[in-house]
C-alpha positions as CSV (number, residue, x, y, z in Angstrom):
1,X,115.7,90.4,85.8
2,X,117.7,93.5,86.5
3,X,119.6,92.8,89.7
4,X,120.7,96.8,90.6
5,X,116.5,97.5,89.9
6,X,115.8,95.2,92.6
7,X,118.8,96.2,95.5
8,X,120.1,98.9,97.1
9,X,123.5,99.3,99.1
10,X,123.6,101.6,101.2
11,X,127.5,101.7,104.1
12,X,126.1,103.7,106.9
13,X,128.9,103.6,110.5
14,X,128.2,103.0,113.4
15,X,131.2,103.1,116.3
16,X,133.4,104.2,113.5
17,X,132.7,100.6,112.4
18,X,131.3,100.3,108.7
19,X,128.6,98.1,108.2
20,X,126.5,97.6,104.3
21,X,123.4,97.0,104.5
22,X,121.0,96.1,101.3
23,X,117.4,96.6,100.9
24,X,115.9,93.9,98.4
25,X,112.4,94.7,96.8
26,X,110.6,91.8,96.1
27,X,108.1,91.2,93.0
28,X,105.5,90.1,95.0
29,X,104.1,91.4,97.8
30,X,102.0,90.5,101.0
31,X,99.9,92.2,103.1
32,X,100.9,92.0,106.9
33,X,98.2,89.2,108.3
34,X,100.3,87.2,105.1
35,X,103.3,88.0,106.1
36,X,103.0,87.4,109.9
37,X,101.7,83.4,108.8
38,X,103.9,82.5,106.3
39,X,106.9,83.3,109.2
40,X,104.8,82.0,111.4
41,X,103.9,78.5,109.2
42,X,108.0,78.7,108.3
43,X,108.9,79.2,112.2
44,X,106.3,75.9,112.9
45,X,108.2,74.1,109.9
46,X,111.5,75.0,111.5
47,X,110.1,73.7,115.2
48,X,109.6,70.8,114.1
49,X,112.8,69.5,111.7
50,X,113.9,69.5,115.7
51,X,112.4,67.2,117.6
């Protein structure tokens, strides 16, 4: 697997400070609805860990 095809780096300068922005592409694509449900399940699991 080639990392270069899955990752894009860009340098952005804000207020004279340089930041590296890394965009990664996944092989598996989720719909918006499925992604929201996945994030919600993860958040609930994290909250339940604390109690």
